[in-house]
DODO-541866 format. One line per field, with one value per atom (N, C-alpha, C): x, y, z; residue in three letters; residue number from 1. Coordinates in steps of 0.2 Angstrom, whole numbers, plus 5000, padded with zeros to 4 digits. Example, Ala and Ser with C-alpha at 12.3 -4.5 7.8 and 13.67 -1.06 7.14 Angstrom:
<pamars>
px c(5066;5062;5066;5064;5068;5064);
py c(4972;4978;4984;4989;4995;5000);
pz c(5039;5039;5039;5035;5036;5039);
res c(ALA;ALA;ALA;SER;SER;SER);
n c(1;1;1;2;2;2);
</pamars>
This chain:
<pamars>
px c(5045;5043;5047;5044;5047;5053;5058;5064;5064;5067;5066;5069;5074;5077;5073;5068;5063;5058;5057;5051;5053;5058;5059;5059;5063;5065;5068;5068;5072;5079;5084;5091;5091;5088;5088;5086;5080;5077;5082;5085;5089;5095;5098;5104;5102;5096;5094;5095;5098;5099;5093;5088;5082;5083;5087;5088;5091;5096;5098;5093;5089;5084;5079;5077;5071;5074;5080;5083;5084;5086;5087;5080;5075;5069;5065;5066;5063;5066;5073;5076;5073;5072;5069;5062;5058;5051;5051;5055;5056;5057;5062;5064;5058;5055;5049;5043;5042;5036;5038;5044;5047;5046;5047;5046;5039;5035;5028;5024;5025;5021;5025;5024;5028;5023;5026;5022;5021;5014;5012;5006;5003;4998;4991;4987;4988;4993;4998;5004;5002;4997;4995;4993;4989;4987;4992;4996;5002;5007;5008;5013;5010;5003;5000;5000;4999;5000;5007;5012;5019;5021;5018;5020;5019;5013;5011;5014;5014;5017;5024;5028;5035;5037;5033;5034;5038;5040;5043;5039;5040;5036;5040;5038;5041;5041;5036;5034;5033;5030;5029;5025;5019;5015;5018;5022;5025;5031;5034;5039;5037;5031;5027;5025;5023;5021;5028;5033;5039;5042;5042;5045;5041;5034;5030;5031;5031;5032;5039;5044;5051;5051;5047;5047;5044;5039;5035;5038;5045;5048;5047;5043;5043;5048;5048;5053;5051;5056;5054;5051;5053;5050;5043;5041;5034;5030;5032;5028;5028;5033;5034;5028;5025;5019;5013;5012;5007;5010;5016;5019;5018;5019;5018;5011;5006;4999;4997;5000;4998;4999;5005;5008;5003;5001;4997;4990;4988;4981;4982;4987;4988;4989;4993;4994;4987;4983;4976;4972;4973;4969;4972;4978;4981;4979;4979;4977;4970;4966;4959;4958;4961;4960;4962;4967;4969;4965;4960;4956;4951;4950;4946;4939;4936;4930;4931;4938;4939;4943;4950;4954;4957;4956;4958;4965;4970;4977;4981;4986;4990;4997;4999;5006;5005;5009;5009;5017;5020;5026;5031;5030;5034;5033;5028;5027;5020;5019;5012;5008;5001;4997;4995;4993;4992;4987;4982;4977;4979;4984;4987;4992;4994;4998;4994;4990;4986;4979;4976;4969;4965;4959;4955;4953;4951;4949;4954;4960;4965;4967;4967;4969;4964;4958;4953;4954;4955;4957;4963;4968;4975;4974;4970;4968;4965;4959;4956;4960;4965;4969;4974;4976;4981;4977;4971;4967;4966;4963;4962;4968;4974;4980;4983;4982;4984;4982;4975;4973;4976;4976;4979;4986;4990;4997;4998;4994;4994;4993;4987;4985;4989;4993;4997;5004;5007;5014;5016;5011;5013;5014;5020;5021;5024;5023;5025;5021;5015;5010;5004;5001;4995;4989;4985;4980;4975;4974;4969;4972;4979;4982;4982;4983;4983;4976;4970;4964;4962;4965;4964;4967;4973;4976;4972;4969;4965;4959;4956;4950;4951;4957;4959;4961;4964;4965;4958;4954;4947;4943;4943;4940;4943;4950;4953;4952;4951;4950;4943;4938;4931;4928;4921;4916;4917;4919;4921;4928;4931;4938;4939;4944;4946;4941;4937;4931;4926;4924;4919;4922;4929;4932;4932;4933;4933;4926;4921;4914;4913;4914;4913;4917;4923;4928;4925;4923;4920;4913;4909;4903;4904;4910;4912;4915;4917;4921;4916;4919;4915;4911;4910;4906;4910;4907;4911;4909;4904;4902;4905;4910;4912;4915;4913;4915;4922;4925;4931;4929;4923;4921;4921;4918;4918;4925;4929;4936;4939;4939;4942;4939;4933;4930;4933;4933;4936;4943;4948;4955;4956;4952;4952;4951;4947;4945;4949;4950;4953;4961;4964;4971;4973;4970;4973;4971;4966;4963;4969;4971;4977;4983;4985;4991;4990;4984;4983;4983;4980;4981;4988;4992;4999;5003;5001;5005;5002;4995;4992;4993;4993;4994;5001;5006;5013;5012;5008;5007;5004;4999;4995;4999;5003;5008;5012;5015;5019;5016;5010;5006;5005;5005;5004;4997;4997;4991;4986;4979;4974;4976;4978;4980;4985;4990;4996;4993;4989;4986;4982;4979;4975;4980;4986;4991;4993;4994;4996;4991;4985;4979;4979;4980;4980;4986;4992;4998;4997;4994;4994;4988;4983;4977;4980;4984;4987;4991;4996;5001;4997;4992;4988;4985;4982;4979;4985;4990;4996;4999;4999;5002;4997;4991;4986;4987;4987;4988;4994;5000;5006;5005;5002;5000;4996;4991;4988;4992;4997;5001;5006;5008;5013;5010;5003;4999;5000;5000;5000;5008;5012;5019;5024;5023;5028;5026;5031;5030;5029;5027;5025;5031;5037;5044;5045;5043;5045;5039;5033;5028;5028;5030;5029;5023;5018;5011;5009;5004;5001;5000;5004;5003;4996;4994;4988;4981;4981;4975;4969;4971;4965;4962;4966;4963;4958;4961;4958;4951;4951;4945;4940;4942;4938;4937;4943;4942;4943;4940;4941;4947;4952;4958;4960;4964;4966;4969;4973;4976;4970;4965;4959;4955;4955;4951;4956;4962;4967;4972;4974;4980;4986;4991;4997;5000;5002;5005;5001;4995;4991;4990;4990;4990;4996;5002;5008;5008;5006;5005;5001;4995;4991;4994;4998;5001;5007;5010;5015;5012;5006;5002;5000;4998;4996;5002;5008;5014;5016;5015;5017;5012;5006;5001;5002;5005;5006;5012;5017;5023;5022;5017;5015;5012;5009;5006;5012;5018;5023;5028;5026;5031;5032;5027;5027;5032;5034;5038;5045;5047;5054;5057;5064;5068;5067;5063;5061;5057;5054;5049;5053;5059;5063;5062;5062;5061;5054;5049;5042;5042;5045;5045;5048;5054;5058;5053;5050;5046;5040;5037;5032;5034;5041;5044;5045;5047;5048;5042;5036;5030;5029;5031;5030;5036;5041;5047;5048;5044;5045;5044;5046;5045;5042;5040;5036;5032);
py c(5097;5092;5092;5090;5091;5087;5089;5085;5082;5075;5071;5075;5079;5082;5087;5090;5094;5091;5085;5082;5080;5083;5082;5074;5071;5064;5063;5058;5056;5054;5055;5054;5046;5042;5035;5034;5037;5036;5040;5046;5049;5045;5041;5037;5031;5029;5023;5023;5019;5019;5016;5020;5018;5016;5019;5017;5010;5008;5001;4997;4998;4994;4992;4998;4997;4993;4994;4990;4983;4981;4974;4971;4974;4970;4970;4975;4975;4970;4968;4963;4956;4955;4949;4948;4953;4953;4951;4955;4953;4946;4943;4936;4932;4933;4929;4929;4935;4936;4932;4932;4929;4921;4919;4912;4910;4915;4913;4911;4913;4912;4909;4903;4901;4901;4901;4901;4894;4892;4885;4886;4881;4881;4884;4888;4892;4898;4898;4903;4910;4912;4919;4922;4919;4922;4922;4917;4918;4923;4924;4929;4936;4937;4943;4945;4939;4940;4943;4939;4941;4948;4949;4956;4961;4962;4967;4966;4960;4958;4960;4959;4960;4966;4971;4977;4982;4980;4985;4989;4995;4998;4998;5002;5003;4996;4992;4986;4988;4994;4997;4993;4990;4986;4979;4975;4970;4972;4977;4979;4981;4985;4986;4980;4975;4969;4965;4965;4962;4966;4972;4977;4976;4976;4975;4968;4963;4956;4956;4959;4959;4963;4968;4973;4969;4965;4961;4954;4953;4947;4941;4942;4937;4937;4933;4932;4934;4935;4937;4931;4925;4919;4918;4920;4920;4924;4930;4936;4936;4932;4933;4931;4925;4924;4929;4932;4937;4944;4945;4951;4950;4944;4943;4943;4941;4941;4949;4953;4960;4963;4961;4964;4961;4955;4952;4956;4957;4961;4968;4971;4978;4978;4974;4973;4972;4968;4967;4974;4978;4984;4989;4989;4993;4991;4984;4982;4984;4983;4985;4992;4996;5003;5006;5003;5006;5005;5000;4999;5004;5004;5010;5011;5006;5007;5011;5011;5014;5021;5021;5027;5027;5022;5022;5025;5021;5024;5019;5022;5018;5016;5019;5018;5017;5012;5011;5008;5012;5010;5011;5015;5017;5012;5007;5003;5003;5000;5000;4996;4998;4995;4988;4984;4976;4976;4980;4979;4982;4986;4988;4983;4979;4973;4967;4965;4959;4959;4965;4966;4967;4970;4971;4964;4959;4953;4949;4949;4945;4949;4956;4960;4959;4959;4958;4951;4946;4939;4939;4942;4943;4946;4951;4954;4948;4945;4940;4935;4932;4927;4929;4935;4937;4938;4940;4941;4934;4929;4923;4919;4920;4916;4919;4926;4929;4925;4923;4920;4913;4909;4903;4903;4908;4908;4909;4913;4914;4907;4904;4898;4892;4891;4885;4887;4893;4894;4897;4898;4901;4895;4895;4889;4892;4888;4889;4895;4896;4901;4897;4898;4895;4896;4891;4892;4898;4899;4905;4911;4912;4918;4919;4913;4913;4915;4912;4914;4921;4924;4932;4935;4933;4937;4936;4930;4930;4934;4934;4938;4946;4948;4955;4957;4952;4954;4954;4950;4950;4956;4958;4964;4971;4971;4976;4977;4971;4972;4972;4970;4970;4976;4975;4981;4986;4983;4986;4990;4989;4992;4995;4992;4995;4996;4990;4990;4996;4996;5002;5009;5010;5016;5018;5013;5014;5016;5013;5014;5022;5024;5031;5036;5033;5038;5038;5033;5034;5038;5037;5041;5048;5050;5057;5061;5057;5060;5066;5071;5077;5081;5079;5082;5088;5094;5099;5100;5096;5097;5091;5088;5082;5085;5083;5085;5082;5085;5082;5075;5075;5068;5063;5064;5059;5058;5063;5062;5057;5059;5054;5047;5046;5040;5036;5039;5036;5033;5038;5036;5032;5032;5028;5020;5020;5013;5011;5016;5014;5013;5017;5017;5015;5018;5016;5009;5006;5000;4994;4994;4989;4991;4997;4999;4997;4997;4995;4988;4984;4977;4975;4978;4977;4977;4982;4983;4978;4978;4974;4966;4964;4957;4955;4959;4958;4957;4961;4960;4954;4952;4946;4940;4940;4934;4933;4938;4938;4937;4937;4935;4942;4948;4953;4954;4957;4958;4962;4962;4966;4974;4975;4982;4985;4981;4983;4983;4979;4978;4985;4987;4994;5000;5000;5005;5005;4998;4998;5000;4999;5001;5009;5012;5019;5022;5019;5021;5020;5015;5013;5017;5019;5023;5030;5032;5039;5039;5034;5035;5033;5030;5029;5035;5039;5046;5050;5050;5054;5052;5046;5043;5046;5046;5048;5056;5059;5067;5068;5065;5066;5063;5058;5056;5061;5064;5069;5075;5077;5083;5081;5075;5073;5073;5071;5071;5078;5083;5090;5092;5090;5093;5089;5083;5078;5077;5075;5073;5066;5064;5057;5052;5055;5051;5050;5055;5054;5050;5050;5046;5039;5038;5031;5030;5035;5034;5041;5041;5048;5053;5059;5064;5068;5072;5076;5072;5066;5062;5064;5066;5068;5074;5079;5085;5084;5079;5077;5074;5070;5066;5070;5076;5081;5078;5075;5072;5078;5077;5081;5078;5082;5079;5084;5082;5086;5093;5093;5100;5104;5101;5105;5108;5105;5107;5112;5110;5114;5118;5116;5119;5115;5116;5111;5112;5118;5119;5117;5118;5115;5108;5105;5098;5095;5098;5095;5096;5101;5102;5097;5095;5090;5083;5082;5076;5075;5081;5080;5079;5082;5081;5074;5071;5064;5059;5061;5057;5057;5064;5065;5060;5060;5056;5049;5047;5040;5038;5042;5041;5040;5044;5044;5037;5034;5027;5022;5023;5018;5019;5024;5026;5020;5016;5011;5005;5005;5000;5001;5008;5010;5009;5008;5008;5002;4997;4992;4994;5000;5003;5008;5008;5013;5012;5006;5005;5008;5007;5009;5017;5019;5027;5030;5027;5029;5029;5023;5022;5028;5029;5034;5041;5043;5050;5049;5044;5043;5045;5043;5044;5051;5055;5063;5066;5062;5065;5062;5057;5054;5059;5057;5061;5058;5051;5047;5042);
pz c(4991;4996;5002;5008;5015;5015;5017;5019;5025;5025;5031;5037;5037;5043;5045;5042;5044;5048;5049;5052;5059;5062;5069;5071;5067;5069;5075;5079;5085;5082;5086;5084;5082;5085;5084;5077;5075;5068;5063;5065;5060;5058;5063;5062;5058;5058;5054;5047;5044;5036;5033;5032;5029;5021;5018;5011;5010;5015;5015;5017;5022;5025;5019;5016;5010;5005;5003;4997;4999;5005;5007;5007;5011;5011;5004;5000;4993;4989;4990;4986;4989;4995;4998;4995;4995;4993;4985;4981;4974;4973;4976;4975;4977;4982;4985;4980;4977;4972;4966;4964;4958;4958;4964;4966;4966;4968;4970;4964;4958;4953;4947;4945;4939;4932;4926;4920;4918;4919;4916;4912;4909;4905;4909;4906;4900;4901;4898;4899;4899;4895;4895;4901;4905;4911;4917;4917;4921;4919;4913;4911;4912;4911;4913;4921;4925;4932;4934;4931;4932;4930;4924;4921;4926;4929;4933;4940;4943;4949;4950;4945;4945;4941;4941;4937;4941;4947;4951;4956;4958;4964;4970;4975;4981;4986;4985;4989;4996;4997;5004;5008;5005;5009;5012;5008;5010;5015;5014;5019;5026;5026;5032;5036;5032;5036;5039;5035;5037;5043;5043;5048;5054;5054;5060;5063;5059;5062;5065;5063;5066;5072;5072;5078;5084;5082;5087;5089;5086;5088;5083;5078;5073;5068;5063;5058;5051;5047;5040;5036;5038;5035;5037;5043;5046;5042;5040;5037;5030;5027;5019;5015;5017;5013;5013;5019;5019;5016;5016;5013;5005;5002;4995;4993;4998;4997;4996;5001;5001;4994;4991;4985;4979;4980;4975;4975;4980;4981;4979;4981;4978;4971;4968;4961;4957;4960;4957;4957;4962;4962;4957;4956;4951;4944;4942;4936;4934;4939;4938;4938;4942;4943;4936;4933;4926;4920;4921;4916;4913;4907;4904;4908;4911;4914;4921;4923;4930;4928;4929;4928;4921;4917;4910;4909;4912;4912;4907;4904;4899;4902;4908;4911;4918;4920;4928;4929;4934;4936;4930;4925;4920;4914;4914;4909;4907;4901;4898;4903;4905;4909;4906;4911;4909;4903;4903;4898;4891;4891;4885;4882;4886;4883;4882;4886;4886;4884;4884;4882;4888;4888;4894;4897;4893;4896;4900;4897;4901;4907;4907;4912;4918;4917;4922;4925;4921;4924;4927;4925;4929;4936;4936;4943;4947;4944;4948;4950;4946;4948;4953;4953;4959;4965;4965;4971;4974;4970;4973;4976;4972;4974;4980;4981;4987;4994;4994;5000;5000;4994;4994;4996;4994;4996;5004;5007;5014;5018;5015;5019;5018;5012;5011;5012;5013;5014;5021;5025;5032;5037;5039;5044;5051;5056;5063;5065;5063;5066;5068;5074;5075;5070;5069;5064;5065;5071;5073;5070;5071;5069;5061;5058;5051;5048;5052;5050;5051;5056;5057;5052;5049;5044;5038;5036;5030;5031;5037;5037;5037;5039;5039;5032;5028;5021;5017;5018;5015;5016;5022;5024;5021;5021;5018;5010;5007;4999;4997;5002;4999;5000;5000;5000;5006;5012;5018;5018;5012;5012;5005;5001;4995;4990;4989;4984;4986;4992;4994;4993;4994;4993;4986;4982;4974;4972;4974;4972;4974;4980;4981;4977;4976;4972;4965;4962;4955;4955;4960;4961;4962;4964;4966;4960;4955;4949;4946;4945;4941;4946;4952;4957;4960;4961;4964;4971;4974;4981;4985;4984;4988;4994;5000;5006;5008;5013;5016;5019;5022;5025;5020;5014;5009;5006;5005;5003;5008;5014;5019;5019;5018;5017;5011;5006;5000;5002;5005;5005;5011;5017;5022;5020;5015;5012;5006;5001;4995;4996;5001;5002;5008;5014;5020;5023;5020;5023;5021;5015;5014;5017;5018;5022;5030;5032;5039;5039;5035;5035;5034;5030;5030;5037;5041;5047;5052;5053;5058;5057;5050;5049;5051;5051;5054;5061;5064;5072;5074;5070;5071;5070;5065;5064;5069;5073;5078;5085;5085;5092;5096;5093;5097;5101;5106;5110;5106;5108;5105;5106;5112;5114;5109;5108;5103;5096;5094;5087;5086;5091;5091;5090;5093;5092;5085;5082;5075;5070;5072;5068;5067;5073;5073;5069;5070;5066;5059;5057;5049;5046;5050;5047;5046;5050;5049;5044;5043;5037;5031;5031;5025;5022;5026;5024;5022;5026;5024;5017;5016;5009;5004;5005;4999;4998;5003;5003;4998;5000;4996;4989;4988;4981;4977;4981;4977;4975;4980;4979;4973;4973;4968;4961;4961;4954;4951;4955;4953;4951;4955;4955;4951;4950;4947;4940;4936;4929;4928;4922;4921;4922;4920;4922;4929;4933;4940;4943;4941;4944;4941;4935;4932;4930;4930;4927;4925;4922;4919;4924;4924;4929;4927;4932;4931;4930;4931;4930;4935;4941;4945;4942;4940;4937;4931;4926;4920;4922;4927;4929;4933;4935;4939;4946;4949;4955;4960;4966;4972;4975;4977;4980;4986;4990;4996;4994;4989;4987;4984;4981;4978;4984;4990;4995;5000;5001;5005;5002;4996;4993;4995;4991;4992;4999;5001;5007;5013;5014;5019;5019;5013;5012;5015;5013;5016;5024;5026;5034;5036;5034;5036;5036;5031;5030;5036;5038;5043;5049;5051;5057;5058;5052;5053;5054;5051;5053;5060;5063;5070;5074;5072;5076;5075;5070;5069;5073;5073;5077;5084;5086;5093;5096;5091;5092;5094;5091;5091;5098;5101;5107;5112;5114;5118;5116;5109;5106;5107;5108;5109;5102;5103;5097;5092;5095;5090;5084;5086;5081;5076;5076;5072;5065;5062;5055;5053;5057;5055;5056;5060;5061;5055;5053;5047;5041;5040;5034;5034;5040;5041;5039;5040;5038;5031;5028;5021;5017;5019;5016;5014;5018;5017;5013;5012;5009;5002;5000;4994;4988;4982;4976;4971;4972;4967;4971);
res c(MET;MET;MET;VAL;VAL;VAL;ALA;ALA;ALA;MET;MET;MET;ASP;ASP;ASP;ASN;ASN;ASN;LEU;LEU;LEU;GLN;GLN;GLN;MET;MET;MET;THR;THR;THR;SER;SER;SER;GLN;GLN;GLN;THR;THR;THR;ALA;ALA;ALA;GLN;GLN;GLN;PHE;PHE;PHE;ASN;ASN;ASN;LEU;LEU;LEU;SER;SER;SER;ALA;ALA;ALA;TYR;TYR;TYR;LEU;LEU;LEU;LEU;LEU;LEU;GLU;GLU;GLU;HIS;HIS;HIS;GLN;GLN;GLN;SER;SER;SER;LEU;LEU;LEU;VAL;VAL;VAL;GLU;GLU;GLU;ALA;ALA;ALA;ALA;ALA;ALA;LEU;LEU;LEU;ASP;ASP;ASP;ARG;ARG;ARG;ALA;ALA;ALA;ILE;ILE;ILE;SER;SER;SER;VAL;VAL;VAL;VAL;VAL;VAL;TYR;TYR;TYR;PRO;PRO;PRO;GLU;GLU;GLU;LYS;LYS;LYS;ILE;ILE;ILE;TYR;TYR;TYR;GLU;GLU;GLU;ALA;ALA;ALA;MET;MET;MET;ARG;ARG;ARG;TYR;TYR;TYR;SER;SER;SER;LEU;LEU;LEU;LEU;LEU;LEU;ALA;ALA;ALA;GLY;GLY;GLY;GLY;GLY;GLY;LYS;LYS;LYS;ARG;ARG;ARG;LEU;LEU;LEU;ARG;ARG;ARG;PRO;PRO;PRO;ILE;ILE;ILE;LEU;LEU;LEU;CYS;CYS;CYS;LEU;LEU;LEU;ALA;ALA;ALA;THR;THR;THR;CYS;CYS;CYS;GLN;GLN;GLN;MET;MET;MET;ALA;ALA;ALA;GLY;GLY;GLY;GLY;GLY;GLY;THR;THR;THR;LEU;LEU;LEU;GLU;GLU;GLU;THR;THR;THR;ALA;ALA;ALA;MET;MET;MET;PRO;PRO;PRO;THR;THR;THR;ALA;ALA;ALA;CYS;CYS;CYS;ALA;ALA;ALA;LEU;LEU;LEU;GLU;GLU;GLU;MET;MET;MET;ILE;ILE;ILE;HIS;HIS;HIS;THR;THR;THR;MET;MET;MET;SER;SER;SER;LEU;LEU;LEU;ILE;ILE;ILE;HIS;HIS;HIS;ASP;ASP;ASP;ASP;ASP;ASP;LEU;LEU;LEU;PRO;PRO;PRO;ALA;ALA;ALA;MET;MET;MET;ASP;ASP;ASP;ASN;ASN;ASN;ASP;ASP;ASP;ASP;ASP;ASP;TYR;TYR;TYR;ARG;ARG;ARG;ARG;ARG;ARG;GLY;GLY;GLY;LYS;LYS;LYS;LEU;LEU;LEU;THR;THR;THR;ASN;ASN;ASN;HIS;HIS;HIS;LYS;LYS;LYS;VAL;VAL;VAL;TYR;TYR;TYR;GLY;GLY;GLY;GLU;GLU;GLU;ASP;ASP;ASP;ILE;ILE;ILE;ALA;ALA;ALA;ILE;ILE;ILE;LEU;LEU;LEU;ALA;ALA;ALA;GLY;GLY;GLY;ASP;ASP;ASP;GLY;GLY;GLY;LEU;LEU;LEU;LEU;LEU;LEU;ALA;ALA;ALA;TYR;TYR;TYR;ALA;ALA;ALA;PHE;PHE;PHE;GLU;GLU;GLU;PHE;PHE;PHE;VAL;VAL;VAL;ALA;ALA;ALA;THR;THR;THR;ASN;ASN;ASN;THR;THR;THR;PHE;PHE;PHE;ASN;ASN;ASN;VAL;VAL;VAL;PRO;PRO;PRO;ALA;ALA;ALA;GLU;GLU;GLU;GLN;GLN;GLN;VAL;VAL;VAL;LEU;LEU;LEU;LYS;LYS;LYS;VAL;VAL;VAL;ILE;ILE;ILE;ALA;ALA;ALA;LYS;LYS;LYS;LEU;LEU;LEU;GLY;GLY;GLY;ARG;ARG;ARG;ALA;ALA;ALA;VAL;VAL;VAL;GLY;GLY;GLY;ALA;ALA;ALA;ALA;ALA;ALA;GLY;GLY;GLY;LEU;LEU;LEU;VAL;VAL;VAL;GLY;GLY;GLY;GLY;GLY;GLY;GLN;GLN;GLN;VAL;VAL;VAL;VAL;VAL;VAL;ASP;ASP;ASP;LEU;LEU;LEU;GLU;GLU;GLU;SER;SER;SER;GLU;GLU;GLU;GLY;GLY;GLY;LYS;LYS;LYS;THR;THR;THR;ASP;ASP;ASP;VAL;VAL;VAL;SER;SER;SER;LEU;LEU;LEU;GLU;GLU;GLU;THR;THR;THR;LEU;LEU;LEU;ASN;ASN;ASN;PHE;PHE;PHE;ILE;ILE;ILE;HIS;HIS;HIS;ASN;ASN;ASN;HIS;HIS;HIS;LYS;LYS;LYS;THR;THR;THR;ALA;ALA;ALA;ALA;ALA;ALA;LEU;LEU;LEU;LEU;LEU;LEU;GLU;GLU;GLU;ALA;ALA;ALA;SER;SER;SER;VAL;VAL;VAL;VAL;VAL;VAL;CYS;CYS;CYS;GLY;GLY;GLY;GLY;GLY;GLY;ILE;ILE;ILE;LEU;LEU;LEU;ALA;ALA;ALA;GLY;GLY;GLY;MET;MET;MET;SER;SER;SER;GLU;GLU;GLU;GLU;GLU;GLU;ASP;ASP;ASP;LEU;LEU;LEU;GLN;GLN;GLN;ARG;ARG;ARG;LEU;LEU;LEU;SER;SER;SER;GLY;GLY;GLY;PHE;PHE;PHE;SER;SER;SER;GLN;GLN;GLN;ASN;ASN;ASN;ILE;ILE;ILE;GLY;GLY;GLY;LEU;LEU;LEU;ALA;ALA;ALA;PHE;PHE;PHE;GLN;GLN;GLN;ILE;ILE;ILE;ILE;ILE;ILE;ASP;ASP;ASP;ASP;ASP;ASP;VAL;VAL;VAL;LEU;LEU;LEU;ASP;ASP;ASP;ILE;ILE;ILE;THR;THR;THR;SER;SER;SER;THR;THR;THR;GLN;GLN;GLN;GLU;GLU;GLU;GLN;GLN;GLN;LEU;LEU;LEU;GLY;GLY;GLY;LYS;LYS;LYS;THR;THR;THR;ALA;ALA;ALA;GLY;GLY;GLY;LYS;LYS;LYS;ASP;ASP;ASP;LEU;LEU;LEU;GLN;GLN;GLN;ALA;ALA;ALA;GLN;GLN;GLN;LYS;LYS;LYS;VAL;VAL;VAL;THR;THR;THR;TYR;TYR;TYR;PRO;PRO;PRO;SER;SER;SER;LEU;LEU;LEU;TRP;TRP;TRP;GLY;GLY;GLY;ILE;ILE;ILE;GLU;GLU;GLU;GLU;GLU;GLU;SER;SER;SER;LEU;LEU;LEU;HIS;HIS;HIS;GLN;GLN;GLN;ALA;ALA;ALA;ARG;ARG;ARG;GLN;GLN;GLN;LEU;LEU;LEU;ILE;ILE;ILE;ALA;ALA;ALA;ALA;ALA;ALA;ALA;ALA;ALA;ILE;ILE;ILE;ALA;ALA;ALA;GLN;GLN;GLN;LEU;LEU;LEU;GLU;GLU;GLU;PRO;PRO;PRO;PHE;PHE;PHE;GLY;GLY;GLY;ASP;ASP;ASP;LYS;LYS;LYS;ALA;ALA;ALA;THR;THR;THR;PRO;PRO;PRO;LEU;LEU;LEU;LYS;LYS;LYS;ALA;ALA;ALA;ILE;ILE;ILE;ALA;ALA;ALA;HIS;HIS;HIS;TYR;TYR;TYR;ILE;ILE;ILE;THR;THR;THR;SER;SER;SER;ARG;ARG;ARG;THR;THR;THR;HIS;HIS;HIS);
n c(1;1;1;2;2;2;3;3;3;4;4;4;5;5;5;6;6;6;7;7;7;8;8;8;9;9;9;10;10;10;11;11;11;12;12;12;13;13;13;14;14;14;15;15;15;16;16;16;17;17;17;18;18;18;19;19;19;20;20;20;21;21;21;22;22;22;23;23;23;24;24;24;25;25;25;26;26;26;27;27;27;28;28;28;29;29;29;30;30;30;31;31;31;32;32;32;33;33;33;34;34;34;35;35;35;36;36;36;37;37;37;38;38;38;39;39;39;40;40;40;41;41;41;42;42;42;43;43;43;44;44;44;45;45;45;46;46;46;47;47;47;48;48;48;49;49;49;50;50;50;51;51;51;52;52;52;53;53;53;54;54;54;55;55;55;56;56;56;57;57;57;58;58;58;59;59;59;60;60;60;61;61;61;62;62;62;63;63;63;64;64;64;65;65;65;66;66;66;67;67;67;68;68;68;69;69;69;70;70;70;71;71;71;72;72;72;73;73;73;74;74;74;75;75;75;76;76;76;77;77;77;78;78;78;79;79;79;80;80;80;81;81;81;82;82;82;83;83;83;84;84;84;85;85;85;86;86;86;87;87;87;88;88;88;89;89;89;90;90;90;91;91;91;92;92;92;93;93;93;94;94;94;95;95;95;96;96;96;97;97;97;98;98;98;99;99;99;100;100;100;101;101;101;102;102;102;103;103;103;104;104;104;105;105;105;106;106;106;107;107;107;108;108;108;109;109;109;110;110;110;111;111;111;112;112;112;113;113;113;114;114;114;115;115;115;116;116;116;117;117;117;118;118;118;119;119;119;120;120;120;121;121;121;122;122;122;123;123;123;124;124;124;125;125;125;126;126;126;127;127;127;128;128;128;129;129;129;130;130;130;131;131;131;132;132;132;133;133;133;134;134;134;135;135;135;136;136;136;137;137;137;138;138;138;139;139;139;140;140;140;141;141;141;142;142;142;143;143;143;144;144;144;145;145;145;146;146;146;147;147;147;148;148;148;149;149;149;150;150;150;151;151;151;152;152;152;153;153;153;154;154;154;155;155;155;156;156;156;157;157;157;158;158;158;159;159;159;160;160;160;161;161;161;162;162;162;163;163;163;164;164;164;165;165;165;166;166;166;167;167;167;168;168;168;169;169;169;170;170;170;171;171;171;172;172;172;173;173;173;174;174;174;175;175;175;176;176;176;177;177;177;178;178;178;179;179;179;180;180;180;181;181;181;182;182;182;183;183;183;184;184;184;185;185;185;186;186;186;187;187;187;188;188;188;189;189;189;190;190;190;191;191;191;192;192;192;193;193;193;194;194;194;195;195;195;196;196;196;197;197;197;198;198;198;199;199;199;200;200;200;201;201;201;202;202;202;203;203;203;204;204;204;205;205;205;206;206;206;207;207;207;208;208;208;209;209;209;210;210;210;211;211;211;212;212;212;213;213;213;214;214;214;215;215;215;216;216;216;217;217;217;218;218;218;219;219;219;220;220;220;221;221;221;222;222;222;223;223;223;224;224;224;225;225;225;226;226;226;227;227;227;228;228;228;229;229;229;230;230;230;231;231;231;232;232;232;233;233;233;234;234;234;235;235;235;236;236;236;237;237;237;238;238;238;239;239;239;240;240;240;241;241;241;242;242;242;243;243;243;244;244;244;245;245;245;246;246;246;247;247;247;248;248;248;249;249;249;250;250;250;251;251;251;252;252;252;253;253;253;254;254;254;255;255;255;256;256;256;257;257;257;258;258;258;259;259;259;260;260;260;261;261;261;262;262;262;263;263;263;264;264;264;265;265;265;266;266;266;267;267;267;268;268;268;269;269;269;270;270;270;271;271;271;272;272;272;273;273;273;274;274;274;275;275;275;276;276;276;277;277;277;278;278;278;279;279;279;280;280;280;281;281;281;282;282;282;283;283;283;284;284;284;285;285;285;286;286;286;287;287;287;288;288;288;289;289;289;290;290;290;291;291;291;292;292;292;293;293;293;294;294;294;295;295;295;296;296;296;297;297;297;298;298;298;299;299;299;300;300;300;301;301;301;302;302;302;303;303;303;304;304;304;305;305;305;306;306;306;307;307;307;308;308;308);
</pamars>
């Protein structure tokens, strides 16, 4: 995997302690998620929701939201409800993605998948519950932000997760399984919608909450779309090169499902090169924000250097 010091980071980014930053913000997100959902009657559904929501993970989407809001002059308190909602939506997508009707996986984040613990029926409902609660949580817990901006966030989240985003990408992904003639254009469509859309919402919503201009939001959109595709390329590479223990989920699933991936089209070395190019393009979008964008730049570099 490409080392971070080979990615021509600026000296400011190189001096930034990303590990400490991620740990601090991850801890804040974990605590907020734990507070967000209590176990009440009927206990099984809340336990199932919490099981997957609190199963760990990088919390990349919430952290991107928090980092962007802070860069734009907002506060952690302002962005945290949306950050939590993003993780609820992401967790829903993982629960449903792991179902036998979709990717049929037994492990996620090193633990048994939701349907393996609670059954397929409860797993579906747990995902539904998290999705619905995400929007409720933003609407009822976001304070000191103009209502118009909160509505924009809710609309952005809805589009990212619906047929114009994640759901649409998943449909084309399922339709493409087993096909040998899937084009690069189709593969990009899948991952621009299935992966990049929610990452873009994570970044852009942070900017919306802080009252950023439309011009700056467009820059954030370009940044996040590029890191979203780079993220997926690295995921595809890791599915080939990592073990189940490293990934926390079943390795080699793409090959088993006969999925076209970036490495299957380009090979591993060219895939890594393309990911680096996308990160460079993403970083360029942040130049107008100066040193305030250091955390976002560091996270972008981290995407291509991660091992799980």
